[in-house]
FIGUZA-754185 format. One record per atom (N, C-alpha, C): x, y, z; residue in one letter. Coordinates in Angstrom, 2 decimals, padded with zeros to 5 digits. Example, Ala and Ser with C-alpha at 12.3 -4.5 7.8 and 13.67 -1.06 7.14 Angstrom:
FIGUZA-754185
REC    east   north      up resn
REC  013.19 -005.69  007.80    a
REC  012.30 -004.50  007.80    a
REC  013.20 -003.30  007.80    a
REC  012.85 -002.25  007.08    s
REC  013.67 -001.06  007.14    s
REC  012.90  000.03  007.87    s
END
This chain:
FIGUZA-754185
REC    east   north      up resn
REC  057.82  051.08  139.54    x
REC  057.21  050.58  138.63    x
REC  056.56  051.65  137.99    x
REC  056.21  052.82  138.89    x
REC  056.02  054.00  138.25    x
REC  056.58  055.20  138.16    x
REC  057.79  054.99  138.89    x
REC  058.64  056.02  139.28    x
REC  059.03  056.36  137.48    x
REC  059.87  055.63  136.92    x
REC  060.51  056.10  135.53    x
REC  060.15  057.14  134.60    x
REC  058.39  055.71  134.76    x
REC  058.06  057.02  133.02    x
REC  057.33  057.94  133.39    x
REC  057.03  058.17  135.03    x
REC  056.83  059.72  135.32    x
REC  058.27  060.35  135.02    x
REC  059.07  060.10  135.59    x
REC  059.82  061.21  136.08    x
REC  060.51  061.39  134.28    x
REC  060.51  060.28  133.75    x
REC  060.50  060.48  131.98    x
REC  060.31  061.63  131.08    x
REC  058.49  061.21  131.64    x
REC  057.77  062.42  130.93    x
REC  058.14  064.14  131.24    x
REC  058.21  063.90  132.83    x
REC  058.83  065.00  133.00    x
REC  060.01  066.09  132.32    x
REC  061.35  064.83  132.19    x
REC  062.10  065.22  132.18    x
REC  062.21  065.56  130.58    x
REC  060.96  064.93  129.99    x
REC  060.71  065.03  128.15    x
REC  059.96  066.60  127.73    x
REC  059.39  066.77  129.00    x
REC  058.69  068.52  129.08    x
REC  059.87  069.34  129.46    x
REC  060.76  069.31  130.09    x
REC  061.75  070.02  130.50    x
REC  062.55  070.13  129.56    x
REC  063.09  069.41  129.16    x
REC  063.79  069.28  127.38    x
REC  063.32  069.87  126.44    x
REC  061.96  069.65  126.36    x
REC  061.06  070.53  125.12    x
REC  061.41  071.92  125.91    x
REC  061.04  072.95  126.42    x
REC  061.05  074.14  127.38    x
REC  062.19  073.93  126.83    x
REC  063.31  073.95  127.30    x
REC  064.60  074.56  127.25    x
REC  065.21  074.54  125.59    x
REC  064.71  073.57  124.89    x
REC  064.76  073.55  123.25    x
REC  063.94  074.13  122.46    x
REC  062.85  074.67  123.37    x
REC  062.33  076.09  122.53    x
REC  060.92  075.49  121.95    x
REC  060.99  074.05  122.11    x
REC  059.99  073.00  121.13    x
REC  058.28  073.42  121.87    x
REC  058.48  074.05  123.50    x
REC  057.33  074.27  124.29    x
REC  057.53  075.64  124.94    x
REC  056.72  076.33  125.16    x
REC  056.69  077.92  125.95    x
REC  055.69  077.45  127.29    x
REC  056.26  077.88  128.13    x
REC  055.83  077.95  129.73    x
REC  054.07  078.41  129.63    x
REC  053.07  078.34  130.04    x
REC  052.00  079.39  130.33    x
REC  052.25  080.44  130.66    x
REC  051.59  081.33  130.81    x
REC  051.58  082.80  131.52    x
REC  051.99  082.11  132.77    x
REC  052.17  083.24  133.63    x
REC  052.27  083.15  134.91    x
REC  050.91  083.07  135.86    x
REC  050.12  083.75  135.26    x
REC  048.36  083.23  135.45    x
REC  048.17  082.42  135.38    x
REC  048.24  082.16  133.92    x
REC  047.30  080.18  133.95    x
REC  048.39  079.68  134.88    x
REC  049.67  079.54  135.35    x
REC  050.03  078.55  136.18    x
REC  049.51  078.65  137.73    x
REC  049.51  080.41  137.85    x
REC  048.57  080.35  139.13    x
REC  047.42  079.63  139.42    x
REC  046.65  080.00  138.46    x
REC  045.67  079.62  138.41    x
REC  045.49  078.24  138.43    x
REC  046.26  077.59  137.65    x
REC  046.41  075.91  137.35    x
REC  046.60  075.07  138.98    x
REC  047.56  076.18  139.50    x
REC  047.95  075.42  140.90    x
REC  047.09  075.48  141.69    x
REC  046.18  076.91  141.82    x
REC  044.95  076.97  142.80    x
REC  044.13  075.88  142.53    x
REC  043.42  075.36  140.96    x
REC  042.83  074.13  140.84    x
REC  043.21  073.13  141.28    x
REC  044.54  072.79  141.07    x
REC  044.74  071.23  141.89    x
REC  044.73  071.33  143.35    x
REC  044.88  072.59  143.82    x
REC  044.49  072.09  145.05    x
REC  043.07  072.18  145.50    x
REC  042.37  072.98  144.52    x
REC  040.65  072.84  145.05    x
REC  040.49  071.28  144.72    x
REC  041.03  070.69  143.80    x
REC  040.36  069.30  143.80    x
REC  041.19  068.26  144.35    x
REC  042.57  069.18  144.91    x
REC  042.82  067.89  145.90    x
REC  042.18  068.26  147.61    x
REC  041.60  069.30  147.52    x
REC  041.06  069.47  149.03    x
REC  039.61  068.73  148.83    x
REC  038.71  068.75  147.66    x
REC  037.89  068.29  147.51    x
REC  037.52  066.56  147.48    x
REC  038.48  065.96  146.73    x
REC  038.77  064.72  146.93    x
REC  039.10  064.24  148.03    x
REC  039.37  064.73  149.42    x
REC  039.74  064.16  150.62    x
REC  041.35  064.14  150.69    x
REC  042.09  064.64  149.76    x
REC  043.57  064.39  150.05    x
REC  044.34  065.12  150.67    x
REC  044.87  064.97  152.24    x
REC  045.63  065.72  152.51    x
REC  046.89  066.27  151.90    x
REC  047.05  067.83  152.02    x
REC  048.20  068.58  151.78    x
REC  049.66  067.56  152.02    x
REC  049.62  067.00  153.00    x
REC  051.11  066.20  152.96    x
REC  051.21  065.24  151.94    x
REC  050.04  064.73  151.42    x
REC  050.18  063.94  149.65    x
REC  050.53  064.59  148.59    x
REC  050.55  065.61  148.41    x
REC  050.80  066.94  147.57    x
REC  051.74  066.48  146.79    x
REC  053.12  065.52  146.98    x
REC  054.28  065.27  146.00    x
REC  054.09  063.55  145.99    x
REC  053.10  063.26  146.01    x
REC  052.79  062.01  146.00    x
REC  053.15  061.22  144.30    x
REC  053.98  060.37  144.54    x
REC  054.93  059.99  143.20    x
REC  054.03  058.82  142.68    x
REC  053.20  058.40  143.07    x
REC  052.25  057.27  142.43    x
REC  051.08  057.79  142.17    x
REC  050.99  058.96  141.79    x
REC  049.64  059.58  141.11    x
REC  049.68  059.78  139.54    x
REC  048.71  058.77  139.63    x
REC  048.58  058.28  138.06    x
REC  047.84  059.61  137.80    x
REC  046.74  059.82  137.81    x
REC  046.70  060.96  137.37    x
REC  047.45  062.01  137.26    x
REC  048.15  062.34  138.15    x
REC  049.18  063.42  137.38    x
REC  050.46  063.39  136.64    x
REC  051.21  061.69  136.84    x
REC  051.76  060.89  135.61    x
REC  051.49  061.26  134.16    x
REC  049.94  061.08  133.97    x
REC  049.30  061.15  132.72    x
REC  048.93  061.87  132.58    x
REC  048.56  062.80  133.31    x
REC  048.44  064.81  132.96    x
REC  050.17  065.09  132.62    x
REC  051.03  064.42  133.08    x
REC  052.29  065.04  132.47    x
REC  052.67  064.46  130.84    x
REC  052.07  062.74  130.60    x
REC  052.52  062.23  129.97    x
REC  051.43  063.46  128.59    x
REC  050.00  064.35  128.77    x
REC  049.73  065.03  127.61    x
REC  050.10  065.50  127.04    x
REC  051.01  066.51  128.30    x
REC  051.76  067.79  128.18    x
REC  053.02  067.85  126.62    x
REC  053.64  066.46  127.16    x
REC  054.39  065.93  126.53    x
REC  054.11  064.65  125.37    x
REC  053.21  064.43  124.76    x
REC  052.43  063.93  123.74    x
REC  053.26  062.28  124.19    x
REC  053.60  061.91  125.49    x
REC  053.96  060.89  126.06    x
REC  052.60  059.75  126.14    x
REC  053.16  058.37  126.34    x
REC  051.68  057.89  126.09    x
REC  051.70  057.71  128.12    x
REC  050.35  057.38  128.33    x
REC  050.27  057.19  129.23    x
REC  050.21  055.68  130.55    x
REC  050.55  055.50  131.15    x
REC  051.04  054.96  131.83    x
REC  050.15  053.21  131.85    x
REC  051.05  052.22  131.70    x
REC  050.26  051.12  130.98    x
REC  049.01  050.49  132.45    x
REC  047.80  049.67  132.15    x
REC  047.28  049.45  133.22    x
REC  047.91  048.54  134.43    x
REC  048.66  047.78  133.47    x
REC  049.50  046.73  134.36    x
REC  050.37  047.25  135.44    x
REC  050.92  048.38  134.87    x
REC  051.99  049.42  135.51    x
REC  050.92  049.48  136.69    x
REC  049.94  050.93  136.77    x
REC  048.75  050.76  137.68    x
REC  048.73  049.97  138.60    x
REC  048.56  048.94  138.11    x
REC  047.89  047.45  139.02    x
REC  048.75  046.84  139.83    x
REC  050.08  046.84  139.34    x
REC  051.38  046.47  140.35    x
REC  051.58  047.10  140.92    x
REC  051.81  048.47  140.83    x
REC  051.69  049.67  141.92    x
REC  050.81  049.66  142.88    x
REC  050.06  049.69  142.92    x
REC  048.34  049.63  143.76    x
REC  048.96  047.64  144.79    x
REC  048.72  047.03  144.20    x
REC  049.07  045.81  144.82    x
REC  050.30  046.04  145.43    x
REC  051.18  046.41  144.32    x
REC  052.80  046.31  145.97    x
REC  052.47  047.50  147.09    x
REC  051.93  048.56  146.92    x
REC  051.50  048.97  148.01    x
REC  050.51  048.74  149.10    x
REC  049.75  048.31  148.65    x
REC  048.64  047.44  149.40    x
REC  049.38  045.94  150.38    x
REC  050.26  045.41  149.57    x
REC  050.90  043.96  150.61    x
REC  051.86  044.91  151.07    x
REC  052.63  046.23  150.62    x
REC  053.69  046.78  151.82    x
REC  053.27  046.85  152.90    x
REC  052.00  047.75  152.87    x
REC  050.92  048.32  154.48    x
REC  050.12  046.72  155.00    x
REC  049.87  045.59  154.10    x
REC  050.04  044.35  155.19    x
REC  050.98  043.89  155.86    x
REC  052.04  043.83  155.24    x
REC  052.95  043.39  155.94    x
REC  054.67  044.04  155.30    x
REC  055.04  044.60  156.03    x
REC  056.44  045.91  155.61    x
REC  057.83  044.87  155.58    x
REC  058.12  043.83  156.05    x
REC  058.77  043.28  156.91    x
REC  059.01  041.92  155.57    x
REC  057.97  041.38  154.55    x
REC  058.43  040.68  154.01    x
REC  057.70  040.66  152.57    x
REC  056.98  041.91  152.17    x
REC  056.15  041.99  150.96    x
REC  057.12  041.70  149.53    x
REC  058.20  041.93  149.70    x
REC  059.36  041.71  148.73    x
REC  059.36  040.52  148.27    x
REC  059.03  039.64  148.87    x
REC  059.64  038.25  149.20    x
REC  059.01  037.61  148.28    x
REC  058.09  038.26  147.93    x
REC  056.99  037.01  147.31    x
REC  056.23  037.69  146.32    x
REC  055.89  037.68  144.88    x
REC  054.91  038.03  143.67    x
REC  053.86  037.42  143.44    x
REC  053.64  035.84  144.12    x
REC  052.70  034.99  143.11    x
REC  051.21  035.63  143.20    x
REC  050.83  036.83  144.16    x
REC  049.62  037.56  143.51    x
REC  049.37  038.38  142.09    x
REC  050.76  038.63  142.21    x
REC  050.98  039.68  141.07    x
REC  051.42  038.71  139.70    x
REC  051.41  037.48  139.57    x
REC  051.93  036.45  138.88    x
REC  051.63  037.30  137.04    x
REC  050.39  036.96  137.46    x
REC  049.90  037.60  135.56    x
REC  050.11  039.34  134.99    x
REC  049.89  040.01  136.26    x
REC  050.29  041.29  135.93    x
REC  052.15  041.30  135.15    x
REC  052.66  040.64  136.54    x
REC  054.04  040.51  135.67    x
REC  054.48  039.93  134.29    x
REC  053.68  038.91  134.20    x
REC  053.34  038.63  132.87    x
REC  053.15  039.55  131.87    x
REC  052.23  040.39  131.91    x
REC  051.55  041.52  131.34    x
REC  052.91  042.56  131.16    x
REC  053.62  042.94  132.11    x
REC  054.74  043.66  131.82    x
REC  055.46  042.96  131.65    x
REC  056.25  042.12  131.36    x
REC  057.51  041.40  130.61    x
REC  057.17  041.39  128.79    x
REC  055.96  041.78  128.49    x
REC  055.38  041.40  127.18    x
REC  055.42  042.95  126.69    x
REC  055.34  043.91  127.83    x
REC  055.39  045.54  127.39    x
REC  056.62  046.14  126.57    x
REC  056.39  046.28  125.77    x
REC  057.63  047.23  124.95    x
REC  057.98  047.97  125.54    x
REC  057.45  048.45  127.08    x
REC  058.36  049.75  127.66    x
REC  058.62  049.21  128.92    x
REC  058.22  047.62  129.27    x
REC  059.02  046.82  130.13    x
REC  060.82  046.49  130.26    x
REC  061.57  047.89  130.02    x
REC  063.01  048.16  130.44    x
REC  063.59  047.60  131.04    x
REC  063.30  047.14  133.05    x
REC  063.71  047.31  133.96    x
REC  064.27  045.48  133.53    x
REC  064.20  044.88  132.71    x
REC  064.98  043.69  133.02    x
REC  065.82  043.60  131.89    x
REC  067.19  042.83  131.73    x
REC  068.04  043.13  130.66    x
REC  068.02  042.56  129.29    x
REC  069.02  043.01  128.43    x
REC  068.41  042.21  127.13    x
REC  068.98  041.61  126.63    x
END
């Protein structure tokens, strides 16, 4: 639900770097950004083992800002959270039903960015 748009924005950023349309910040700026990132995660009480959490909405939206890519849609965020909550509640069967997510799925199907279904 969330992985592909986030990966696409990262790939766009790398392509912009390689094509010369964008330049990397200075090494000092990058190191300061890393330091600020870890300070903010510590302040929020997020364990270091979750540093590379792919479903971090703020991280994905920050990458989108770098590349002028659209932010994640609200339906995508809600559906991701719902899937995670359902998987924690019942790991064996959470994929068998989407009854709780019916309304979000209807919004998703209408989105121009919902490309996971065939044309």
